[in-house]
C-alpha positions as CSV (number, residue, x, y, z in Angstrom):
1,X,17.7,-40.6,43.5
2,X,14.2,-39.7,41.9
3,X,11.4,-42.4,42.5
4,X,9.2,-43.5,39.9
5,X,6.4,-41.3,41.2
6,X,8.2,-38.4,40.6
7,X,9.5,-39.6,36.9
8,X,5.3,-39.9,36.6
9,X,4.3,-36.5,37.9
10,X,6.8,-35.0,35.7
11,X,5.7,-36.8,32.7
12,X,2.3,-36.4,33.7
13,X,3.0,-32.6,34.1
14,X,4.8,-32.4,30.7
15,X,1.8,-34.1,29.0
16,X,-1.1,-32.4,30.7
17,X,0.7,-29.0,29.6
18,X,1.8,-30.1,26.3
19,X,-2.1,-31.0,25.5
20,X,-2.9,-27.4,27.0
21,X,-0.6,-26.0,24.7
22,X,-2.0,-27.8,21.5
23,X,-5.7,-26.8,22.3
24,X,-4.0,-23.2,22.6
25,X,-2.5,-23.0,19.4
26,X,-4.0,-22.7,15.7
27,X,-3.1,-22.2,12.5
28,X,-3.3,-18.4,10.9
29,X,-6.5,-19.1,8.6
30,X,-5.7,-18.7,4.9
31,X,-8.0,-16.1,4.1
32,X,-9.1,-16.9,0.2
33,X,-10.0,-14.5,-2.3
34,X,-13.1,-15.0,-4.2
35,X,-12.6,-12.4,-7.0
36,X,-15.8,-12.2,-8.9
37,X,-15.5,-11.1,-12.6
38,X,-18.7,-8.5,-12.9
39,X,-21.7,-10.2,-15.0
40,X,-21.7,-8.5,-18.4
41,X,-24.4,-6.1,-17.4
42,X,-22.2,-4.8,-14.4
43,X,-19.8,-3.3,-16.9
44,X,-19.7,-0.7,-19.5
45,X,-17.5,-1.4,-22.5
46,X,-16.4,1.5,-25.0
47,X,-16.4,4.4,-22.9
48,X,-15.2,7.3,-25.1
49,X,-12.6,9.4,-23.2
50,X,-10.2,10.0,-26.5
51,X,-10.0,8.9,-30.2
52,X,-7.9,5.7,-30.4
53,X,-5.4,7.4,-32.8
54,X,-4.3,9.8,-30.0
55,X,-4.4,7.3,-27.2
56,X,-2.3,4.5,-29.1
57,X,0.6,7.3,-30.1
58,X,1.1,8.3,-26.2
59,X,4.1,6.3,-24.7
60,X,3.7,4.2,-21.4
61,X,5.7,6.9,-19.7
62,X,3.2,8.8,-17.0
63,X,2.8,7.6,-13.9
64,X,-0.9,6.0,-12.7
65,X,-3.0,8.5,-11.5
66,X,-5.8,6.8,-9.3
67,X,-8.6,9.0,-7.8
68,X,-10.1,7.8,-4.6
69,X,-13.5,8.5,-3.7
70,X,-15.1,7.4,-0.6
71,X,-18.8,6.1,-0.4
72,X,-21.0,7.4,2.6
73,X,-20.7,4.2,4.4
74,X,-17.1,5.2,4.9
75,X,-18.5,7.6,7.3
76,X,-20.8,5.0,9.0
77,X,-17.2,3.1,10.5
78,X,-16.0,3.7,13.8
79,X,-13.5,6.7,13.8
80,X,-10.7,4.1,14.3
81,X,-11.7,2.5,11.2
82,X,-12.6,5.5,9.2
83,X,-9.0,6.5,9.7
84,X,-7.2,3.7,9.0
85,X,-9.3,3.1,5.6
86,X,-9.1,6.9,4.3
87,X,-5.8,7.9,5.7
88,X,-3.9,5.1,6.0
89,X,-4.6,2.0,3.9
90,X,-6.1,3.4,0.6
91,X,-3.6,6.0,0.5
92,X,-0.6,3.7,1.1
93,X,-1.9,1.3,-1.5
94,X,-2.5,4.0,-4.1
95,X,1.2,5.5,-3.4
96,X,2.6,1.9,-4.0
97,X,0.4,1.2,-7.2
98,X,1.2,4.9,-8.4
99,X,4.7,4.3,-8.1
100,X,4.8,1.1,-9.8
101,X,2.5,1.6,-12.7
102,X,3.0,3.6,-15.8
103,X,0.2,4.5,-18.1
104,X,-0.6,6.5,-21.6
105,X,-1.7,9.3,-19.4
106,X,-5.3,10.4,-20.0
107,X,-5.2,14.3,-21.3
108,X,-8.9,15.0,-20.5
109,X,-11.1,14.4,-17.6
110,X,-12.8,11.1,-17.2
111,X,-16.3,11.1,-17.9
112,X,-17.9,7.8,-17.3
113,X,-21.2,6.4,-18.8
114,X,-24.4,5.6,-17.4
115,X,-25.7,2.0,-17.5
116,X,-28.5,1.3,-19.9
117,X,-31.9,-0.1,-18.7
118,X,-31.6,-3.2,-21.0
119,X,-27.8,-3.7,-20.7
120,X,-27.8,-3.1,-24.6
121,X,-26.1,-0.1,-26.0
122,X,-25.6,1.2,-30.0
123,X,-22.4,3.3,-31.2
124,X,-23.1,5.2,-34.5
125,X,-20.7,5.0,-37.6
126,X,-19.7,8.9,-36.9
127,X,-20.2,9.1,-32.6
128,X,-18.0,7.7,-30.4
129,X,-20.1,7.5,-27.6
130,X,-22.4,5.0,-26.4
131,X,-26.5,5.2,-26.9
132,X,-28.7,3.2,-25.0
133,X,-31.2,1.3,-26.9
134,X,-34.5,2.2,-24.8
135,X,-33.5,4.2,-21.6
136,X,-30.8,4.7,-19.1
137,X,-30.7,3.3,-15.6
138,X,-31.9,6.0,-13.1
139,X,-28.6,5.5,-11.2
140,X,-25.2,4.0,-12.4
141,X,-23.5,1.7,-10.1
142,X,-19.9,0.6,-9.9
143,X,-20.1,-2.2,-7.7
144,X,-21.8,-1.5,-4.5
145,X,-21.2,2.4,-4.9
146,X,-23.6,4.6,-6.6
147,X,-21.6,6.8,-9.4
148,X,-22.2,10.2,-8.4
149,X,-23.6,12.4,-11.0
150,X,-20.6,15.0,-11.6
151,X,-18.7,11.6,-13.1
152,X,-21.8,10.9,-15.5
153,X,-21.6,11.7,-19.1
154,X,-25.3,13.0,-20.0
155,X,-28.2,10.0,-21.1
156,X,-28.1,9.1,-24.4
157,X,-31.1,7.2,-26.0
158,X,-30.9,5.8,-29.5
159,X,-34.2,5.5,-31.4
160,X,-34.9,4.2,-35.1
161,X,-36.4,8.1,-36.1
162,X,-34.2,9.9,-34.5
163,X,-31.1,8.4,-33.9
164,X,-29.0,9.4,-30.4
165,X,-30.4,11.9,-28.5
166,X,-29.1,13.7,-25.3
167,X,-31.9,13.4,-22.5
168,X,-32.2,14.2,-18.9
169,X,-29.0,15.9,-16.5
170,X,-26.4,17.2,-18.3
171,X,-22.9,15.6,-18.5
172,X,-20.8,16.6,-15.1
173,X,-17.5,18.1,-15.3
174,X,-15.6,14.5,-15.0
175,X,-12.9,13.7,-13.0
176,X,-9.7,15.5,-14.2
177,X,-6.1,14.6,-13.8
178,X,-6.9,10.9,-12.8
179,X,-6.2,7.3,-14.9
180,X,-8.3,5.6,-12.7
181,X,-11.4,6.1,-10.3
182,X,-11.6,3.5,-7.5
183,X,-15.0,3.8,-5.4
184,X,-14.6,2.6,-2.0
185,X,-17.4,1.3,0.4
186,X,-17.5,-0.4,3.6
187,X,-20.8,-2.3,3.2
188,X,-21.5,-5.8,5.0
189,X,-22.9,-7.4,2.0
190,X,-24.0,-11.2,1.3
191,X,-20.4,-11.7,0.0
192,X,-18.8,-10.6,3.2
193,X,-19.9,-13.9,4.8
194,X,-18.4,-16.0,2.7
195,X,-15.1,-17.7,3.0
196,X,-14.0,-15.0,5.5
197,X,-13.9,-12.5,2.9
198,X,-12.3,-9.0,4.1
199,X,-12.5,-7.3,0.7
200,X,-13.2,-7.5,-2.6
201,X,-13.0,-5.2,-5.9
202,X,-13.4,-5.3,-10.0
203,X,-13.6,-2.8,-12.9
204,X,-17.0,-1.7,-14.0
205,X,-16.1,0.6,-16.7
206,X,-13.6,0.4,-19.5
207,X,-12.3,2.6,-21.9
208,X,-12.9,2.4,-26.0
209,X,-9.2,3.2,-27.7
210,X,-7.5,-0.2,-25.6
211,X,-10.3,-1.7,-23.5
212,X,-8.1,-0.6,-20.2
213,X,-10.2,-0.5,-17.0
214,X,-10.8,3.5,-15.8
215,X,-13.1,2.7,-12.8
216,X,-13.7,0.2,-10.3
217,X,-14.7,-0.5,-6.8
218,X,-13.1,-2.0,-3.8
219,X,-15.9,-2.8,-0.8
220,X,-14.1,-4.0,2.6
221,X,-16.3,-5.7,5.2
222,X,-17.0,-3.6,7.9
223,X,-17.3,-6.3,10.4
224,X,-13.7,-7.6,9.9
225,X,-11.9,-4.6,9.4
226,X,-9.0,-4.8,12.1
227,X,-7.1,-1.8,13.6
228,X,-5.0,-4.4,15.5
229,X,-1.1,-3.5,14.7
230,X,-0.6,-7.5,13.8
231,X,-2.9,-7.3,11.1
232,X,-2.1,-4.1,9.4
233,X,0.3,-5.7,6.8
234,X,-2.0,-8.5,6.0
235,X,-5.2,-6.0,5.4
236,X,-2.5,-3.6,3.3
237,X,-1.6,-6.4,1.2
238,X,-5.3,-7.5,0.6
239,X,-5.9,-3.7,-0.6
240,X,-3.1,-3.8,-3.2
241,X,-4.2,-7.2,-4.1
242,X,-7.9,-6.2,-4.5
243,X,-6.9,-3.1,-6.3
244,X,-4.7,-5.5,-8.7
245,X,-7.5,-7.6,-9.8
246,X,-9.8,-4.2,-10.4
247,X,-6.5,-2.8,-12.8
248,X,-6.3,-5.7,-14.8
249,X,-5.8,-9.0,-13.0
250,X,-8.6,-10.6,-13.7
251,X,-10.0,-13.3,-15.8
252,X,-12.9,-11.2,-17.1
253,X,-10.2,-9.1,-18.5
254,X,-8.0,-11.6,-20.0
255,X,-9.4,-11.5,-23.5
256,X,-8.9,-7.8,-23.6
257,X,-5.2,-7.6,-22.9
258,X,-3.5,-6.1,-25.9
259,X,0.3,-6.3,-27.2
260,X,3.2,-3.8,-27.3
261,X,1.7,-2.2,-30.0
262,X,-1.9,-1.8,-28.8
263,X,-3.3,-4.3,-30.8
264,X,-5.9,-6.9,-29.4
265,X,-4.3,-10.7,-28.6
266,X,-7.3,-12.0,-28.6
267,X,-9.9,-11.5,-31.7
268,X,-13.1,-9.7,-31.7
269,X,-16.3,-10.2,-33.3
270,X,-18.6,-7.5,-35.0
271,X,-19.6,-5.7,-32.2
272,X,-15.8,-5.0,-31.1
273,X,-15.4,-7.6,-28.3
274,X,-14.1,-10.9,-28.1
275,X,-16.5,-14.3,-27.9
276,X,-18.5,-14.9,-25.0
277,X,-17.5,-18.3,-22.8
278,X,-21.4,-18.9,-20.8
279,X,-19.7,-21.7,-18.9
280,X,-16.8,-19.6,-17.4
281,X,-19.2,-15.9,-17.6
282,X,-16.2,-14.1,-19.1
283,X,-15.3,-13.6,-22.6
284,X,-13.0,-16.0,-24.0
285,X,-9.3,-15.6,-24.4
286,X,-7.2,-16.4,-27.0
287,X,-3.9,-19.2,-26.8
288,X,-1.6,-16.0,-26.9
289,X,-3.0,-15.4,-23.3
290,X,-3.1,-19.0,-21.9
291,X,-2.3,-22.1,-23.2
292,X,-3.0,-26.1,-21.6
293,X,0.0,-27.5,-20.9
294,X,0.2,-31.3,-19.7
295,X,3.3,-32.3,-17.6
296,X,4.0,-35.8,-17.8
297,X,5.5,-36.7,-14.5
298,X,3.7,-36.0,-11.7
299,X,4.6,-38.4,-8.8
300,X,1.9,-39.4,-6.4
301,X,1.7,-42.2,-3.4
302,X,2.4,-45.7,-4.5
303,X,5.3,-44.8,-6.8
304,X,2.7,-43.9,-9.6
305,X,3.7,-41.1,-11.9
306,X,0.7,-39.3,-13.8
307,X,0.3,-36.5,-16.2
308,X,-0.8,-33.3,-14.6
309,X,-2.6,-30.9,-16.8
310,X,-2.5,-27.1,-16.2
311,X,-3.3,-23.2,-17.3
312,X,-0.6,-21.2,-18.1
313,X,-0.4,-17.7,-19.1
314,X,2.5,-17.4,-21.7
315,X,2.3,-13.8,-22.6
316,X,5.9,-12.5,-23.4
317,X,7.1,-10.7,-20.0
318,X,5.4,-13.3,-18.0
319,X,7.4,-16.0,-19.6
320,X,10.5,-14.2,-19.1
321,X,9.9,-13.5,-15.6
322,X,9.0,-17.1,-14.2
323,X,11.9,-18.7,-16.3
324,X,13.9,-16.3,-14.8
325,X,12.6,-17.1,-11.4
326,X,12.8,-20.9,-11.4
327,X,15.8,-21.1,-13.2
328,X,13.8,-23.1,-15.9
329,X,14.4,-22.0,-19.7
330,X,12.0,-24.2,-20.9
331,X,8.8,-23.6,-18.7
332,X,6.0,-22.4,-21.1
333,X,4.6,-20.0,-18.9
334,X,3.1,-19.1,-15.6
335,X,0.5,-21.2,-13.8
336,X,-2.6,-19.9,-12.7
337,X,-4.8,-21.4,-9.9
338,X,-7.0,-24.4,-10.7
339,X,-8.6,-24.9,-7.4
340,X,-11.1,-22.7,-5.2
341,X,-14.3,-22.8,-7.2
342,X,-15.3,-19.8,-9.1
343,X,-13.5,-16.6,-8.0
344,X,-10.2,-18.0,-6.9
345,X,-9.3,-20.4,-9.7
346,X,-8.3,-18.4,-13.5
347,X,-7.9,-15.4,-11.3
348,X,-4.8,-16.0,-9.4
349,X,-1.5,-17.8,-9.6
350,X,-1.0,-21.1,-8.5
351,X,-0.6,-21.4,-4.7
352,X,1.7,-24.6,-5.0
353,X,4.6,-23.3,-6.7
354,X,4.2,-19.2,-5.6
355,X,2.9,-19.6,-2.2
356,X,3.7,-16.3,-1.2
357,X,3.2,-14.3,-3.7
358,X,0.8,-11.6,-3.3
359,X,-1.6,-12.7,-6.1
360,X,-2.1,-16.2,-5.3
361,X,-5.6,-17.1,-4.3
362,X,-5.2,-17.0,-0.3
363,X,-3.3,-15.0,2.2
364,X,-1.3,-17.5,4.4
365,X,1.9,-15.2,5.2
366,X,4.2,-12.5,4.4
367,X,2.9,-11.6,0.9
368,X,5.6,-10.3,-2.0
369,X,4.3,-8.4,-4.8
370,X,7.0,-10.0,-7.2
371,X,8.0,-9.4,-10.5
372,X,5.8,-11.8,-11.7
373,X,2.8,-9.7,-11.0
374,X,4.1,-6.5,-12.5
375,X,5.1,-8.7,-16.0
376,X,1.5,-9.7,-16.1
377,X,0.3,-5.9,-15.5
378,X,3.1,-5.1,-18.2
379,X,1.8,-7.8,-20.5
380,X,-2.0,-6.4,-20.5
381,X,-0.7,-3.9,-23.1
382,X,-1.9,-0.9,-20.2
383,X,0.9,-0.5,-18.1
384,X,4.6,-0.2,-18.1
385,X,6.1,-1.5,-14.7
386,X,8.6,-0.3,-12.4
387,X,10.3,-3.4,-11.4
388,X,12.5,-1.1,-8.8
389,X,9.1,-1.4,-7.0
390,X,8.8,-5.3,-7.3
391,X,9.0,-7.2,-3.8
392,X,11.6,-10.2,-3.2
393,X,10.0,-13.6,-3.8
394,X,12.3,-16.6,-2.4
395,X,9.4,-19.3,-2.6
396,X,11.0,-21.7,-5.1
397,X,13.5,-19.1,-6.5
398,X,16.3,-21.2,-8.6
399,X,14.7,-24.3,-7.4
400,X,14.8,-25.5,-10.9
401,X,12.3,-27.1,-13.4
402,X,11.9,-30.2,-11.5
403,X,10.1,-27.8,-8.5
404,X,8.2,-25.9,-11.4
405,X,7.1,-28.8,-13.6
406,X,6.8,-32.2,-11.1
407,X,4.6,-32.4,-7.5
408,X,5.8,-31.6,-4.4
409,X,6.5,-35.3,-3.5
410,X,9.2,-35.9,-6.0
411,X,10.5,-32.7,-4.3
412,X,10.4,-33.9,-0.9
413,X,11.9,-37.7,-2.1
414,X,14.4,-36.2,-4.1
415,X,16.0,-34.0,-1.5
416,X,15.4,-36.3,1.4
417,X,17.6,-38.9,-0.7
418,X,20.5,-36.6,-1.1
419,X,20.3,-35.8,2.4
420,X,19.2,-32.1,1.9
421,X,16.3,-30.1,3.1
422,X,13.1,-30.3,1.8
423,X,12.4,-26.4,1.5
424,X,10.4,-24.7,0.8
425,X,8.0,-27.8,1.8
426,X,7.8,-30.0,5.3
427,X,7.0,-33.4,5.8
428,X,5.8,-33.4,9.4
429,X,3.3,-34.0,11.5
430,X,2.6,-31.7,14.6
431,X,3.6,-33.9,18.0
432,X,4.2,-33.1,21.6
433,X,6.9,-30.9,21.7
434,X,5.7,-28.9,19.2
435,X,8.2,-28.4,16.4
436,X,8.5,-25.0,15.5
437,X,10.0,-24.1,12.5
438,X,11.2,-21.1,10.4
439,X,9.0,-19.3,7.3
440,X,11.2,-19.6,4.2
441,X,11.6,-16.1,4.7
442,X,12.6,-16.1,8.1
443,X,9.9,-13.4,8.8
444,X,7.5,-15.7,11.0
445,X,8.1,-18.7,13.2
446,X,6.3,-21.4,11.7
447,X,4.7,-24.6,12.0
448,X,4.4,-27.4,9.3
449,X,0.9,-27.9,8.3
450,X,0.9,-31.5,7.3
451,X,-2.4,-32.6,8.8
452,X,-4.9,-35.4,8.8
453,X,-8.0,-34.5,7.0
454,X,-9.7,-37.4,8.2
455,X,-10.7,-37.8,4.8
456,X,-9.4,-39.1,1.5
457,X,-8.0,-36.0,-0.3
458,X,-7.8,-36.1,-4.0
459,X,-5.5,-38.7,-5.7
460,X,-3.7,-36.7,-7.5
461,X,-2.7,-34.8,-4.1
462,X,-1.9,-37.8,-2.1
463,X,2.0,-37.5,-1.9
464,X,3.2,-39.5,1.4
465,X,4.3,-43.2,1.2
466,X,4.9,-43.2,5.0
467,X,4.9,-41.2,8.0
468,X,6.7,-41.6,11.3
469,X,4.0,-42.8,13.6
470,X,0.9,-42.9,11.1
471,X,-1.1,-46.0,10.2
472,X,-0.2,-46.7,6.4
473,X,-4.2,-47.1,6.0
474,X,-4.4,-43.3,6.7
475,X,-1.8,-42.0,4.4
476,X,-4.4,-41.3,1.9
477,X,-6.0,-38.7,4.0
478,X,-2.9,-36.7,4.9
479,X,-1.7,-33.4,3.1
480,X,-0.7,-30.0,3.5
481,X,-3.2,-27.6,5.3
482,X,-3.8,-25.2,2.5
483,X,-5.9,-27.3,-0.4
484,X,-4.9,-24.4,-2.9
485,X,-1.5,-25.1,-3.0
486,X,-2.4,-28.6,-4.2
487,X,-2.3,-30.2,-0.4
488,X,1.6,-29.7,-0.5
489,X,2.8,-29.3,2.9
490,X,4.8,-26.4,4.0
491,X,5.9,-24.4,7.0
492,X,2.9,-21.4,7.6
493,X,2.9,-18.8,10.3
494,X,0.4,-19.3,12.9
495,X,-2.0,-17.8,15.7
496,X,-1.8,-18.4,19.2
497,X,-5.2,-18.5,20.5
498,X,-6.6,-18.9,24.2
499,X,-10.0,-19.8,24.6
500,X,-10.9,-19.0,21.3
501,X,-9.6,-15.3,21.5
502,X,-6.5,-14.1,19.8
503,X,-3.5,-13.9,21.9
504,X,-0.4,-13.3,19.2
505,X,0.7,-13.7,16.0
506,X,3.7,-15.3,15.1
507,X,5.6,-12.9,12.4
508,X,8.8,-11.6,14.1
509,X,8.3,-7.7,12.7
510,X,5.3,-6.9,15.0
511,X,6.5,-5.8,19.1
512,X,3.3,-6.9,20.0
513,X,3.5,-10.8,19.4
514,X,6.4,-10.7,21.8
515,X,5.2,-13.6,24.7
516,X,5.3,-11.7,28.1
517,X,8.7,-11.8,30.1
518,X,7.5,-14.5,32.2
519,X,6.6,-17.1,29.1
520,X,9.9,-15.5,27.4
521,X,12.0,-18.9,28.2
522,X,14.3,-18.4,24.9
523,X,15.1,-14.8,25.2
524,X,12.9,-13.8,22.2
525,X,12.7,-10.3,20.6
526,X,9.9,-9.2,18.0
527,X,10.1,-5.8,16.5
528,X,11.4,-4.4,12.8
529,X,14.8,-5.5,13.3
530,X,14.0,-9.2,14.0
531,X,13.7,-12.4,11.8
532,X,13.7,-16.2,12.7
533,X,16.4,-18.2,14.0
534,X,16.5,-22.0,14.4
535,X,17.0,-23.5,18.2
536,X,19.2,-25.7,18.5
537,X,17.9,-27.3,21.5
538,X,15.2,-26.4,24.0
539,X,15.6,-23.6,26.5
540,X,15.8,-23.5,30.0
541,X,15.5,-20.7,32.6
542,X,16.6,-21.7,36.2
543,X,17.5,-20.3,39.5
544,X,18.8,-21.9,42.6
545,X,15.4,-22.9,43.6
546,X,14.1,-24.4,40.4
547,X,14.5,-25.0,36.9
548,X,11.8,-24.5,33.9
549,X,12.3,-26.0,30.5
550,X,10.8,-24.4,27.4
551,X,8.0,-26.6,26.2
552,X,7.8,-25.5,22.6
553,X,10.9,-25.0,21.1
554,X,12.8,-25.3,17.5
555,X,12.7,-21.6,16.0
556,X,12.2,-18.5,17.4
557,X,12.6,-14.3,16.7
558,X,15.6,-12.7,17.5
559,X,17.0,-9.1,17.0
560,X,19.8,-9.2,14.2
561,X,22.3,-7.1,12.0
562,X,23.6,-7.4,8.7
563,X,27.1,-6.1,8.3
564,X,29.9,-6.5,5.5
565,X,31.5,-8.5,8.1
566,X,28.6,-11.0,8.3
567,X,25.5,-11.4,10.2
568,X,25.1,-10.4,13.6
569,X,22.6,-12.2,16.2
570,X,21.4,-10.2,19.5
571,X,20.3,-12.0,22.2
572,X,19.2,-10.2,25.0
573,X,21.6,-7.6,24.5
574,X,24.8,-9.7,23.5
575,X,25.6,-10.1,20.2
576,X,27.1,-12.9,18.5
577,X,28.6,-13.4,15.2
578,X,27.4,-16.2,12.7
579,X,30.5,-17.2,10.5
580,X,28.9,-19.8,8.4
581,X,25.4,-21.8,8.2
582,X,24.8,-24.3,10.7
583,X,27.1,-22.8,13.1
584,X,25.6,-23.6,16.6
585,X,25.6,-20.3,19.3
586,X,25.7,-21.7,22.7
587,X,23.8,-19.1,24.9
588,X,24.0,-18.7,28.6
589,X,22.8,-15.6,30.2
590,X,21.3,-13.9,32.8
591,X,18.4,-11.5,32.9
592,X,16.7,-10.5,35.9
593,X,16.6,-13.5,38.6
594,X,17.1,-16.3,35.9
595,X,19.6,-17.8,34.1
596,X,18.4,-18.4,30.8
597,X,20.6,-21.2,28.6
598,X,20.1,-22.6,25.1
599,X,21.4,-22.5,21.7
600,X,20.7,-21.0,18.2
601,X,21.6,-22.2,14.9
602,X,23.4,-19.8,12.5
603,X,21.8,-19.2,9.2
604,X,23.3,-18.2,6.2
605,X,23.9,-14.2,6.1
606,X,21.9,-14.3,2.9
607,X,18.7,-15.9,4.4
608,X,18.6,-13.3,6.7
609,X,20.0,-10.3,4.8
610,X,18.1,-10.9,1.6
611,X,16.1,-8.0,2.0
612,X,19.2,-5.6,2.8
613,X,21.2,-4.1,-0.2
614,X,23.4,-2.0,1.3
615,X,25.8,-4.9,2.4
616,X,27.5,-7.7,1.0
617,X,27.7,-11.3,3.2
618,X,31.1,-12.5,3.3
619,X,32.5,-15.6,2.4
620,X,31.6,-18.1,5.1
621,X,34.6,-19.3,7.6
622,X,34.6,-21.4,10.8
623,X,34.2,-19.7,13.8
624,X,37.2,-19.1,16.1
625,X,37.4,-21.4,19.2
626,X,36.1,-20.3,21.9
627,X,35.7,-22.0,25.3
628,X,32.3,-21.4,27.1
629,X,33.1,-23.4,29.9
630,X,34.6,-20.5,32.0
631,X,32.2,-18.0,30.9
632,X,29.1,-19.7,31.8
633,X,26.9,-17.3,34.6
634,X,26.5,-18.7,37.9
635,X,22.7,-19.6,38.8
636,X,21.1,-16.5,40.2
637,X,20.7,-16.5,44.4
638,X,24.3,-15.4,45.2
639,X,26.3,-18.4,45.2
640,X,26.1,-21.6,43.0
641,X,23.6,-24.5,44.6
642,X,23.9,-27.9,43.6
643,X,20.2,-29.2,42.7
644,X,19.7,-32.8,42.9
645,X,17.9,-35.0,40.4
646,X,15.1,-35.8,42.7
647,X,14.9,-32.1,44.0
648,X,15.2,-30.5,40.6
649,X,12.4,-32.9,39.2
650,X,10.5,-31.7,42.2
651,X,11.1,-28.3,41.4
652,X,10.6,-28.5,37.7
653,X,7.1,-30.0,38.4
654,X,6.3,-27.0,40.6
655,X,7.2,-24.5,38.0
656,X,5.3,-26.3,35.5
657,X,2.3,-26.4,37.4
658,X,3.0,-22.4,38.2
659,X,3.2,-22.2,34.2
660,X,-0.4,-24.2,33.6
661,X,-2.2,-21.4,35.6
662,X,-2.7,-18.8,32.7
663,X,-3.2,-21.7,30.4
664,X,-6.3,-23.5,32.0
665,X,-8.7,-22.0,30.1
666,X,-7.5,-24.4,27.2
667,X,-9.4,-26.9,28.9
668,X,-12.8,-25.5,27.7
669,X,-11.0,-25.6,24.0
670,X,-10.0,-29.3,24.4
671,X,-13.5,-30.4,25.7
672,X,-15.3,-28.3,23.2
673,X,-17.0,-30.9,20.5
């Protein structure tokens, strides 16, 4: 019989191990995008390339051609970073966008205009080119980059006496066979120190015929350019995201959007531009682009229902796509972000509704450039989208009008009352042991990011009337870890850290994220053919001398195959067939000198195979009755040994302390103020 001392020792060991474990675990940071709309004097409008009547007659049928120009600052990067930027990141982002967007092709080389010293230019009645009022700047900049002389038109200065005069260096040859020039730099600017900024981008010159951006810039913050494999997908997504800002998804460009005939959606004043909104620092768009909408049933803590006012993009393709996505036919438009301050609000999709869409305001996990973003680019009037390039967006898919128009409290409460899953939201605070979950698209192991802010969060975003184990007086402090998502909690991928140093990430498709063999209690597999699967119970590894339970459990990454016969999950080289969602797969297998036991809970075939268009998932059926008692492997060591309760707990305690050794560095984290 086990003694009380043994019980206390085992419990203490578990408690210490879990405490250390929690110190080693952090959520992945939500990198916020602060797209800074350029100031009026930083943008040249009305750049003449071709006459408007010629441009408007062209069809939107030519693949977008992006010309990349690398600033000398790129050459100052390490060889590894420079190779990543010049040979991988931007070429791949360029290829994606060129395959995604079509334009009215530019028939001549692009020649950019020089910036005026006063910021003011005039256009004469019979001359389409801009003339600076007093003088041209000595240099013309696009973001952080000085535009090369060969890309610039000759300076033109207007005087009352002589009209428009050519002065200074002659025009360069321009950039041929291009529709958009992107100047790429890597400078550690002041903006790089704000909100963990990785990169930023914008436009700098708009052509005269349709106001389409023809030049822009992207600056990467060199101190945070990572060459680690697990961060590549995030970095590539960030570069694509920023380039899309420069091409059209920007509040500074909303007022310049056009209809399918090329006519402005916003009225212009005498100088050919929309009115300027000094408060927002942008040209003011019309209600043909954005409208204010009030949803009357926004549920919050205490049984209260209040109105909730949002801004929605109401352009035709966007409305069509947002209604189709949520399966809600009376949505007036797609919400844009209402939080995050200048640069984040107005310039992104609403995080609560479209969490993993790539053009939301923060990067929290695997991002998708969905049909919605492509629709917005099409509604600029400058592009036609190739929707075959759209990436699937699972967040909120077909969840209806209640999900789209009401708070996450309403969704969580109503789903709970019906006995159904509250996904894509969650409602559990982390505790011992950790409750690992899967992200909505199953590409990552995840944790519910519901947390105590230790301060009162905004009343409109207080959603919980009760949380198990939490004091009711503190409920006003609880919300999801991403404020941009209106504090709605959701399962979020995370990073493991040891002593403040990155250890591994939780996305399944990266082999480097796999735990060491010693720590791989649940026989996980990380790689391109892996996704997240829930576990039915805590896993155990044992030999005839000791038993070691997994402390953290709930989900893991596993190799899988999608077939027309159904979903196949591979555990340590053995395949298991999933016949239906919720089916439990008992696992007992020997690997090396250990017996591993545990179970997995089958997801549906559709949940795992949503990105495989080559197969059709079969109808679900009950699995055949197969007895597993006779097939359980023997505990390794030659003969099966019976381990008494007392000796088993002693062995388990010893194994726990062995496992604590590499984690002791976490004590420093726990004791850090």
